[in-house]
Backbone as numpy.savetxt, mean C-alpha at the origin, in Angstrom:
# Nx Ny Nz CAx CAy CAz Cx Cy Cz
6.90 -12.79 -31.62 6.61 -11.62 -32.16 6.91 -10.50 -32.35
7.03 -9.47 -32.93 7.70 -8.56 -32.91 7.02 -7.15 -32.64
7.14 -6.52 -31.39 6.58 -5.60 -30.77 7.60 -4.60 -30.25
6.80 -3.19 -30.21 7.69 -1.87 -29.53 7.51 -2.02 -27.99
8.14 -1.06 -27.57 8.10 -0.94 -26.24 6.90 -0.67 -25.73
6.28 0.61 -26.55 4.91 1.15 -26.16 3.66 -0.32 -26.38
4.22 -1.24 -26.95 3.35 -2.05 -27.02 3.10 -2.67 -25.95
3.94 -3.08 -25.27 4.29 -4.20 -24.24 2.50 -4.45 -23.22
1.87 -3.08 -22.79 1.21 -3.42 -21.73 -0.23 -4.36 -22.65
0.10 -4.44 -24.00 -1.30 -4.58 -24.83 -0.86 -6.30 -25.36
-0.03 -6.29 -24.82 0.70 -7.91 -25.21 0.58 -8.39 -24.15
0.83 -8.24 -23.01 0.46 -8.78 -21.76 -0.56 -9.92 -21.44
-1.54 -9.57 -22.22 -2.54 -10.87 -21.88 -2.06 -11.97 -23.33
-1.08 -11.77 -24.26 -0.98 -12.83 -25.08 0.48 -13.84 -24.47
1.07 -12.82 -23.24 2.16 -13.90 -22.57 1.82 -14.31 -21.22
0.57 -13.79 -20.55 0.01 -14.31 -19.30 -0.92 -14.59 -19.17
-1.84 -15.32 -17.95 -3.07 -15.49 -17.68 -2.94 -15.40 -16.01
-3.68 -14.69 -15.65 -3.93 -14.67 -14.01 -4.49 -15.91 -13.56
-4.10 -16.26 -12.43 -4.12 -17.22 -11.67 -3.68 -17.27 -10.14
-4.74 -17.53 -9.55 -4.57 -17.52 -7.85 -3.83 -18.79 -7.46
-3.18 -19.77 -7.97 -2.48 -20.65 -7.88 -1.26 -20.47 -8.02
-0.91 -19.56 -8.84 0.53 -18.89 -8.78 0.89 -17.99 -7.78
1.99 -18.29 -7.09 2.40 -17.23 -5.94 2.64 -15.77 -6.34
2.65 -15.61 -7.62 2.69 -14.24 -8.12 1.63 -13.58 -8.52
0.61 -15.07 -8.73 -0.77 -14.06 -9.20 -0.81 -14.38 -10.87
0.50 -14.57 -11.63 0.74 -14.76 -12.99 1.36 -16.33 -13.52
0.59 -16.63 -14.57 1.41 -17.60 -14.89 1.65 -17.52 -16.70
2.28 -18.24 -17.33 2.87 -18.09 -18.50 1.84 -18.93 -19.31
1.28 -17.84 -20.16 0.22 -18.57 -21.27 1.04 -18.98 -22.93
2.19 -17.91 -22.81 3.29 -18.07 -23.97 4.33 -17.92 -23.66
4.99 -18.38 -22.95 6.43 -18.14 -22.42 7.59 -18.00 -23.31
8.64 -17.26 -22.67 9.74 -16.64 -23.52 10.75 -17.38 -22.66
12.18 -17.73 -23.34 13.21 -18.02 -22.58 12.97 -19.35 -22.45
13.45 -19.61 -21.16 13.40 -21.05 -20.66 12.20 -21.61 -19.61
11.23 -20.27 -19.38 9.89 -20.68 -18.88 9.08 -21.58 -19.73
8.42 -22.42 -18.62 7.17 -23.37 -19.45 6.00 -22.86 -19.24
5.00 -22.84 -20.32 3.87 -22.62 -20.24 2.85 -23.48 -19.27
1.84 -22.26 -18.55 1.40 -22.79 -17.37 2.31 -22.89 -15.72
3.43 -22.41 -15.86 4.22 -22.28 -14.74 3.90 -20.62 -14.16
4.60 -20.72 -13.02 4.51 -19.22 -12.46 5.49 -18.44 -13.00
4.95 -17.23 -13.15 5.61 -16.28 -13.73 5.86 -15.18 -12.93
7.29 -14.91 -12.83 8.07 -13.62 -11.83 8.80 -14.25 -10.70
9.54 -13.15 -10.26 10.34 -13.19 -9.04 10.37 -12.20 -8.16
10.43 -12.79 -6.99 10.25 -11.61 -5.70 11.49 -10.48 -6.02
11.51 -9.30 -6.09 12.40 -8.23 -6.16 11.80 -6.62 -5.82
12.93 -6.26 -4.71 12.56 -4.64 -4.62 11.31 -4.81 -3.83
10.75 -5.69 -2.73 9.16 -5.67 -2.13 8.32 -5.73 -3.25
8.41 -6.82 -4.03 7.18 -6.98 -4.98 7.55 -8.12 -5.94
6.74 -8.47 -6.26 6.93 -9.45 -7.49 7.22 -8.67 -8.76
8.00 -9.02 -9.66 8.53 -8.49 -10.78 8.59 -9.56 -11.99
8.35 -9.41 -13.24 8.67 -10.31 -14.20 9.12 -9.62 -15.57
9.93 -10.18 -16.00 10.60 -9.99 -17.15 9.87 -10.21 -18.69
9.75 -9.32 -19.50 9.60 -9.60 -20.83 9.91 -8.73 -22.06
10.98 -9.43 -22.87 11.49 -8.54 -23.80 13.01 -7.53 -23.65
13.15 -8.12 -22.45 14.57 -7.08 -21.86 13.84 -6.06 -20.76
12.49 -6.03 -20.44 12.28 -4.97 -19.26 11.59 -5.69 -18.64
11.64 -5.07 -16.91 10.78 -5.44 -15.73 9.76 -4.58 -15.87
8.54 -5.52 -15.21 7.64 -5.38 -15.13 6.82 -5.85 -13.64
6.56 -4.64 -12.78 5.31 -5.08 -11.68 4.45 -5.81 -11.66
4.41 -6.88 -11.45 3.00 -8.10 -11.36 1.77 -7.63 -11.04
1.62 -6.72 -9.96 0.45 -6.36 -9.55 -0.51 -5.27 -10.73
0.24 -4.75 -11.32 0.28 -3.65 -12.68 -0.29 -4.35 -13.63
0.26 -5.85 -14.42 -0.34 -6.79 -15.39 -1.35 -7.31 -14.63
-1.51 -7.80 -13.34 -2.53 -8.29 -12.96 -3.75 -7.47 -12.89
-3.70 -6.10 -12.60 -4.73 -4.99 -12.42 -4.95 -5.13 -14.54
-4.39 -5.06 -15.22 -4.17 -4.77 -16.75 -5.05 -5.79 -17.34
-4.88 -7.08 -16.69 -5.32 -8.66 -17.23 -6.69 -8.47 -17.06
-6.82 -8.24 -15.63 -8.40 -8.33 -15.07 -9.65 -7.11 -15.74
-9.05 -5.79 -15.36 -9.84 -4.78 -16.21 -9.57 -4.00 -17.13
-8.46 -4.57 -17.95 -8.42 -4.15 -19.34 -7.95 -3.07 -19.28
-7.49 -1.77 -18.40 -7.28 -0.47 -18.36 -5.71 -0.43 -17.93
-4.91 0.28 -18.77 -3.58 0.40 -18.57 -3.65 1.90 -17.24
-2.93 1.85 -16.43 -2.50 3.00 -15.55 -1.86 4.08 -15.93
-1.95 5.06 -15.67 -0.76 6.12 -15.99 -0.06 6.21 -14.76
1.51 6.89 -14.70 2.16 7.08 -13.96 1.62 7.67 -12.67
1.22 8.30 -12.31 0.42 8.51 -11.13 -0.33 7.94 -10.68
-0.93 6.34 -11.35 -1.83 6.00 -10.42 -1.04 4.86 -9.93
-1.08 4.39 -8.71 -0.36 3.30 -8.13 -1.70 2.06 -7.60
-1.06 1.26 -7.46 -1.56 0.01 -7.08 -1.37 -0.15 -5.33
-2.68 -0.12 -4.59 -2.37 -0.29 -3.44 -2.65 -1.64 -2.80
-1.88 -2.30 -2.18 -2.09 -3.53 -1.96 -3.07 -3.34 -0.31
-4.18 -3.88 -0.49 -5.44 -3.60 0.58 -4.43 -4.03 1.95
-4.15 -5.41 2.28 -3.62 -5.99 3.08 -2.33 -5.84 3.50
-1.68 -4.67 2.63 -0.30 -4.17 3.05 0.35 -5.25 2.53
0.52 -6.25 2.11 1.30 -7.49 1.79 1.97 -7.31 0.40
2.77 -6.63 -0.04 3.41 -6.39 -1.48 3.16 -7.66 -2.35
3.27 -8.83 -1.82 3.51 -9.92 -2.30 2.06 -10.92 -2.93
1.36 -10.35 -2.27 -0.33 -10.52 -2.33 -1.11 -9.89 -3.26
-0.99 -10.55 -4.74 -1.82 -10.04 -6.06 -3.01 -10.33 -6.49
-3.41 -10.86 -5.49 -5.17 -11.32 -5.87 -5.92 -10.19 -5.67
-6.90 -10.30 -7.18 -7.26 -8.90 -7.23 -7.96 -8.40 -6.08
-8.76 -9.42 -5.21 -9.83 -8.55 -4.56 -8.28 -7.58 -3.61
-7.35 -8.04 -3.47 -6.22 -7.31 -2.59 -5.75 -6.19 -3.28
-6.24 -5.66 -4.19 -5.70 -4.62 -5.18 -6.53 -3.45 -5.90
-6.23 -2.23 -5.68 -7.53 -1.05 -5.90 -6.23 0.08 -6.62
-6.54 1.02 -7.22 -6.33 1.73 -7.91 -6.22 3.03 -6.96
-5.14 3.56 -6.75 -5.00 4.54 -5.73 -4.07 5.93 -6.40
-4.25 6.97 -6.07 -3.04 7.78 -5.78 -1.76 7.61 -4.79
-0.94 8.18 -5.04 0.53 8.06 -4.15 0.24 8.45 -2.66
-0.64 9.49 -2.80 -0.96 10.64 -1.19 -1.76 9.20 -0.69
-3.07 8.62 -1.43 -4.05 7.87 -0.76 -3.20 6.40 -0.16
-2.10 5.96 -1.40 -1.22 4.88 -0.92 -0.56 4.70 0.46
0.07 6.40 0.82 0.84 6.79 1.58 -0.15 6.47 3.19
-1.40 6.57 2.77 -2.02 6.87 4.26 -2.25 5.36 4.38
-1.93 4.24 4.26 -1.92 2.93 4.48 -0.72 2.12 4.72
0.12 2.89 5.10 1.53 2.10 5.58 1.52 1.37 6.64
2.50 0.66 7.20 2.41 0.24 8.94 2.90 1.44 9.59
3.02 1.03 10.53 3.29 2.00 12.02 5.08 1.62 12.01
5.52 2.93 11.76 6.84 3.33 12.18 7.69 2.53 12.94
8.93 1.70 12.50 9.70 1.08 13.42 10.21 1.86 14.89
10.12 3.58 14.48 10.51 4.08 15.84 9.12 4.68 16.64
7.79 4.41 16.38 6.90 4.29 17.03 6.79 3.64 18.55
6.55 4.58 19.54 6.54 4.52 20.76 5.15 3.93 21.61
4.65 4.40 21.02 2.97 4.49 21.37 2.33 3.05 20.95
2.31 2.93 19.94 2.01 1.73 19.34 0.81 2.11 18.41
0.70 3.15 18.31 -0.56 3.72 17.37 0.06 4.63 16.42
-0.38 4.52 14.98 0.17 5.34 14.05 -0.95 6.58 14.01
-0.11 7.90 13.96 -0.82 8.83 14.21 -0.69 9.21 15.66
-0.02 8.78 16.46 -0.14 9.10 17.92 1.40 9.11 18.28
1.69 9.92 18.85 3.49 10.39 19.11 3.20 11.07 20.55
4.61 11.04 20.83 5.01 11.69 22.20 5.92 12.99 21.91
5.55 14.17 22.59 6.62 15.69 22.24 7.20 15.69 23.26
8.32 16.07 22.90 9.45 16.45 24.06 10.00 17.71 23.95
9.95 18.16 25.28 10.93 19.47 25.35 12.15 19.84 26.08
13.35 19.96 25.93 14.39 19.76 26.62 14.54 18.15 27.59
14.18 17.52 26.26 14.30 15.81 27.10 13.06 15.56 27.56
12.25 16.51 28.27 10.90 15.75 29.10 9.82 15.73 28.13
9.03 14.49 28.55 7.71 14.53 27.57 6.74 15.65 28.38
6.22 16.36 27.12 5.52 17.39 27.64 3.82 16.85 26.79
3.49 16.24 26.09 2.59 16.16 25.08 2.47 14.78 24.64
1.21 14.26 24.66 0.95 12.89 23.66 0.04 13.82 22.56
0.63 13.25 21.53 -0.28 14.22 20.29 -0.82 13.28 19.36
-2.07 13.50 19.01 -2.87 12.69 18.03 -2.93 13.67 16.81
-2.48 13.14 15.52 -2.42 13.87 14.34 -2.93 13.16 13.21
-3.41 13.78 12.13 -3.93 13.09 10.61 -4.15 14.36 9.95
-4.70 13.66 8.82 -4.98 14.42 7.72 -6.29 14.72 7.50
-6.80 15.88 7.10 -8.27 16.30 6.71 -8.43 15.73 5.36
-9.53 16.04 5.28 -10.08 15.52 3.22 -9.52 16.63 2.59
-9.01 17.60 3.08 -8.55 18.89 2.38 -6.81 18.49 2.29
-6.35 17.57 2.98 -4.97 17.48 2.95 -4.42 18.06 4.15
-4.98 19.10 4.78 -4.53 19.62 5.97 -4.05 19.09 7.06
-2.95 19.20 7.80 -2.49 18.40 8.96 -2.82 18.78 10.11
-3.40 18.47 10.94 -4.46 18.25 12.22 -3.76 17.72 13.38
-3.85 18.51 14.42 -3.03 17.24 15.34 -4.06 17.78 16.75
-4.12 16.95 17.87 -4.74 17.44 19.05 -3.74 17.17 20.53
-3.25 17.81 21.06 -2.30 17.30 21.77 -2.96 17.36 23.59
-2.16 16.22 24.19 -2.93 16.21 25.27 -1.66 16.42 26.44
-1.82 17.28 27.04 -0.98 17.59 28.07 -0.58 16.90 29.12
0.39 16.03 29.14 1.16 14.98 30.12 1.29 15.72 31.79
1.67 16.86 31.62 1.73 17.35 32.99 0.24 17.72 33.53
-1.01 17.65 32.94 -2.04 18.43 33.44 -2.78 16.93 34.08
-2.43 15.56 32.87 -3.57 14.62 32.93 -2.79 13.18 33.16
-1.21 13.40 33.19 -0.63 12.00 33.37 -0.29 11.42 31.93
0.77 10.84 32.20 1.08 10.02 30.59 -0.15 9.43 29.75
-0.62 7.96 31.32 -1.17 6.90 30.60 -2.78 7.71 30.08
-3.35 8.99 30.81 -4.57 9.20 30.70 -4.12 10.22 29.20
-3.12 10.57 28.90 -2.99 11.51 27.64 -3.33 10.43 26.58
-2.15 9.35 26.80 -2.11 8.51 25.58 -3.42 7.27 25.34
-4.15 7.55 26.39 -5.49 6.98 26.30 -6.49 7.53 25.52
-6.80 9.20 25.73 -7.31 9.91 25.09 -6.40 10.25 23.60
-5.47 10.25 23.54 -5.17 10.33 21.88 -5.35 8.95 21.25
-5.18 7.95 22.04 -5.68 6.37 20.98 -6.96 6.66 20.81
-7.79 7.14 21.61 -9.25 6.81 21.15 -9.62 7.82 20.18
-8.99 9.24 20.32 -9.41 10.09 19.12 -8.79 9.62 18.08
-7.68 9.10 17.98 -7.08 8.43 16.34 -7.82 7.53 15.97
-8.51 6.54 16.76 -9.45 5.55 16.70 -11.00 6.00 16.03
-10.89 7.12 16.56 -12.80 7.53 15.71 -12.16 8.38 14.54
-11.06 9.41 14.54 -10.59 9.65 13.23 -10.31 8.88 12.32
-9.83 7.78 12.60 -9.30 6.50 11.74 -10.77 5.90 11.16
-11.78 5.79 11.81 -13.02 5.14 11.77 -13.73 6.04 10.27
-13.43 7.41 10.81 -14.04 8.67 10.14 -13.18 8.65 8.94
-11.84 8.35 8.79 -11.07 8.52 7.15 -11.38 7.38 6.60
-11.63 6.34 7.31 -12.07 4.84 6.13 -13.33 5.14 5.95
-14.26 5.80 6.27 -15.48 6.11 5.38 -15.54 6.94 4.52
-14.96 8.03 5.08 -14.99 9.19 3.82 -13.27 9.31 2.80
-12.57 8.87 3.40 -11.09 9.22 2.66 -10.25 7.95 1.96
-10.79 6.69 2.37 -10.26 5.79 1.41 -9.14 5.01 2.82
-8.98 5.15 3.69 -7.94 4.71 4.78 -8.49 3.25 4.83
-7.71 2.02 5.15 -8.38 1.02 5.31 -8.36 1.09 6.86
-8.81 -0.28 7.21 -9.07 -0.37 8.88 -7.88 -1.05 9.37
-6.93 -1.55 8.49 -5.76 -1.91 9.24 -4.63 -0.49 8.96
-4.82 0.31 8.41 -3.93 1.41 8.55 -3.35 1.43 9.60
-1.78 1.39 9.31 -0.79 1.53 10.60 -0.74 0.35 11.64
-0.95 -0.87 11.41 -0.92 -1.67 12.56 0.10 -2.56 11.86
Protein backbone atom coordinates (compact mmCIF):
# COMPACT_ATOMS: atom_id res chain seq x y z
CA UNK A 1 0.00 0.00 0.00
CA UNK A 2 1.52 3.34 -1.06
CA UNK A 3 0.49 6.11 1.35
CA UNK A 4 1.65 9.54 2.48
CA UNK A 5 2.01 10.85 6.04
CA UNK A 6 -1.30 12.71 5.72
CA UNK A 7 -3.08 9.44 4.91
CA UNK A 8 -2.05 7.59 8.10
CA UNK A 9 -5.16 8.23 10.23
CA UNK A 10 -7.39 7.19 7.37
CA UNK A 11 -5.59 3.88 6.88
CA UNK A 12 -5.54 2.87 10.54
CA UNK A 13 -8.71 0.87 9.91
CA UNK A 14 -6.85 -1.01 7.16
CA UNK A 15 -4.07 -2.09 9.52
CA UNK A 16 -5.81 -2.40 12.90
CA UNK A 17 -8.94 -3.67 14.62
CA UNK A 18 -10.16 -2.70 18.06
CA UNK A 19 -10.11 -5.77 20.32
CA UNK A 20 -10.97 -5.91 24.03
CA UNK A 21 -8.84 -9.03 24.48
CA UNK A 22 -5.68 -7.28 23.31
CA UNK A 23 -3.64 -5.69 26.13
CA UNK A 24 -3.31 -2.49 24.07
CA UNK A 25 -6.86 -2.55 22.69
CA UNK A 26 -5.59 -3.12 19.13
CA UNK A 27 -4.81 -6.16 17.01
CA UNK A 28 -3.17 -6.33 13.61
CA UNK A 29 -5.67 -6.77 10.78
CA UNK A 30 -3.09 -6.36 8.00
CA UNK A 31 0.29 -6.59 9.72
CA UNK A 32 3.56 -5.14 8.57
CA UNK A 33 7.05 -6.36 9.37
CA UNK A 34 7.26 -9.33 11.75
CA UNK A 35 3.77 -8.79 13.19
CA UNK A 36 1.17 -11.51 12.62
CA UNK A 37 -2.50 -11.07 11.79
CA UNK A 38 -4.62 -11.18 14.97
CA UNK A 39 -1.69 -10.45 17.31
CA UNK A 40 -1.79 -7.60 19.79
CA UNK A 41 -0.44 -4.36 18.32
CA UNK A 42 1.71 -1.92 20.26
CA UNK A 43 4.27 -1.59 23.02
CA UNK A 44 4.27 0.27 26.32
CA UNK A 45 6.25 3.50 25.91
CA UNK A 46 6.25 6.85 27.70
CA UNK A 47 3.35 5.91 30.00
CA UNK A 48 0.99 4.78 27.20
CA UNK A 49 0.63 2.18 24.45
CA UNK A 50 2.22 3.15 21.11
CA UNK A 51 2.32 1.40 17.78
CA UNK A 52 4.60 1.86 14.78
CA UNK A 53 3.32 2.16 11.25
CA UNK A 54 5.51 2.98 8.23
CA UNK A 55 8.28 4.44 10.39
CA UNK A 56 6.05 6.63 12.56
CA UNK A 57 4.88 6.05 16.19
CA UNK A 58 1.25 6.61 17.20
CA UNK A 59 -0.56 6.63 20.53
CA UNK A 60 -2.87 3.63 20.55
CA UNK A 61 -5.68 5.41 22.42
CA UNK A 62 -6.00 7.90 19.55
CA UNK A 63 -6.22 5.04 17.03
CA UNK A 64 -8.83 3.25 19.17
CA UNK A 65 -10.88 6.46 19.30
CA UNK A 66 -10.64 6.83 15.52
CA UNK A 67 -11.57 3.20 14.81
CA UNK A 68 -14.71 3.40 16.95
CA UNK A 69 -15.89 6.94 16.22
CA UNK A 70 -14.39 7.56 12.75
CA UNK A 71 -13.37 11.02 13.94
CA UNK A 72 -9.84 12.35 13.58
CA UNK A 73 -8.91 14.49 16.58
CA UNK A 74 -7.04 17.74 16.16
CA UNK A 75 -3.87 18.49 18.13
CA UNK A 76 -5.69 20.51 20.81
CA UNK A 77 -7.96 17.59 21.67
CA UNK A 78 -6.71 14.98 24.09
CA UNK A 79 -7.89 11.55 25.07
CA UNK A 80 -8.61 11.32 28.79
CA UNK A 81 -8.39 7.89 30.40
CA UNK A 82 -11.31 8.26 32.78
CA UNK A 83 -9.92 5.78 35.33
CA UNK A 84 -6.48 7.46 34.96
CA UNK A 85 -4.84 4.19 33.85
CA UNK A 86 -3.01 5.23 30.66
CA UNK A 87 -2.75 1.59 29.55
CA UNK A 88 -6.54 0.96 29.69
CA UNK A 89 -7.71 1.69 26.14
CA UNK A 90 -11.22 0.26 26.45
CA UNK A 91 -13.46 2.66 24.53
CA UNK A 92 -15.71 3.20 27.57
CA UNK A 93 -12.63 4.45 29.46
CA UNK A 94 -11.76 7.06 26.83
CA UNK A 95 -13.21 10.52 26.27
CA UNK A 96 -12.14 13.55 24.25
CA UNK A 97 -11.24 16.57 26.37
CA UNK A 98 -9.22 19.76 26.27
CA UNK A 99 -5.82 19.82 27.96
CA UNK A 100 -7.33 21.98 30.70
CA UNK A 101 -9.98 19.38 31.50
CA UNK A 102 -7.49 16.52 31.21
CA UNK A 103 -5.31 18.24 33.82
CA UNK A 104 -8.25 18.33 36.23
CA UNK A 105 -8.24 14.55 36.47
CA UNK A 106 -4.67 13.97 37.55
CA UNK A 107 -3.60 11.90 40.51
CA UNK A 108 -2.76 13.42 43.84
CA UNK A 109 0.77 14.83 43.83
CA UNK A 110 3.50 12.94 45.67
CA UNK A 111 4.20 15.84 48.03
CA UNK A 112 0.56 16.20 49.16
CA UNK A 113 0.58 15.96 52.96
CA UNK A 114 -3.16 16.31 53.58
CA UNK A 115 -4.23 13.26 51.60
CA UNK A 116 -6.67 15.25 49.46
CA UNK A 117 -6.05 16.95 46.11
CA UNK A 118 -6.84 20.65 46.38
CA UNK A 119 -6.27 20.74 50.13
CA UNK A 120 -2.91 22.02 51.27
CA UNK A 121 -1.00 23.55 54.13
CA UNK A 122 0.17 27.17 54.20
CA UNK A 123 3.25 27.93 56.28
CA UNK A 124 4.66 31.29 57.33
CA UNK A 125 8.12 31.52 58.85
CA UNK A 126 8.15 27.73 59.19
CA UNK A 127 4.88 27.57 61.17
CA UNK A 128 1.65 26.07 59.90
CA UNK A 129 -0.89 28.91 59.65
CA UNK A 130 -3.70 27.70 57.41
CA UNK A 131 -5.23 24.65 55.80
CA UNK A 132 -6.33 25.76 52.35
CA UNK A 133 -8.99 24.34 50.05
CA UNK A 134 -8.64 25.42 46.41
CA UNK A 135 -10.32 24.75 43.08
CA UNK A 136 -10.94 26.37 39.70
CA UNK A 137 -14.41 27.75 39.06
CA UNK A 138 -16.24 27.28 35.76
CA UNK A 139 -14.53 30.42 34.37
CA UNK A 140 -11.09 29.02 35.18
CA UNK A 141 -10.52 31.35 38.14
CA UNK A 142 -8.46 29.97 41.01
CA UNK A 143 -10.59 30.08 44.18
CA UNK A 144 -9.40 29.20 47.67
CA UNK A 145 -10.72 29.23 51.22
CA UNK A 146 -8.24 29.21 54.11
CA UNK A 147 -9.00 27.76 57.53
CA UNK A 148 -6.94 29.34 60.33
CA UNK A 149 -5.07 26.65 62.28
CA UNK A 150 -4.34 29.02 65.20
CA UNK A 151 -8.06 29.76 65.70
CA UNK A 152 -9.66 26.35 65.19
CA UNK A 153 -6.78 23.88 65.36
CA UNK A 154 -5.20 21.74 62.65
CA UNK A 155 -7.65 18.82 62.94
CA UNK A 156 -10.76 20.96 62.59
CA UNK A 157 -9.21 23.11 59.84
CA UNK A 158 -8.29 19.96 57.90
CA UNK A 159 -11.77 18.50 58.43
CA UNK A 160 -13.47 21.68 57.14
CA UNK A 161 -11.13 21.95 54.15
CA UNK A 162 -11.69 18.30 53.19
CA UNK A 163 -15.47 18.65 53.51
CA UNK A 164 -15.48 21.80 51.39
CA UNK A 165 -13.27 20.14 48.77
CA UNK A 166 -15.55 17.10 48.64
CA UNK A 167 -18.60 19.35 48.13
CA UNK A 168 -16.82 21.37 45.44
CA UNK A 169 -15.61 18.21 43.69
CA UNK A 170 -19.16 16.90 43.54
CA UNK A 171 -20.33 20.23 42.13
CA UNK A 172 -17.45 20.28 39.61
CA UNK A 173 -18.02 16.69 38.48
CA UNK A 174 -21.62 17.57 37.65
CA UNK A 175 -20.93 20.86 35.90
CA UNK A 176 -17.30 20.87 34.73
CA UNK A 177 -16.32 17.32 33.80
CA UNK A 178 -14.20 16.34 36.77
CA UNK A 179 -14.30 12.61 37.44
CA UNK A 180 -15.33 11.29 40.83
CA UNK A 181 -11.85 9.76 41.15
CA UNK A 182 -10.10 13.14 40.73
CA UNK A 183 -6.95 13.26 42.80
CA UNK A 184 -7.23 9.86 44.44
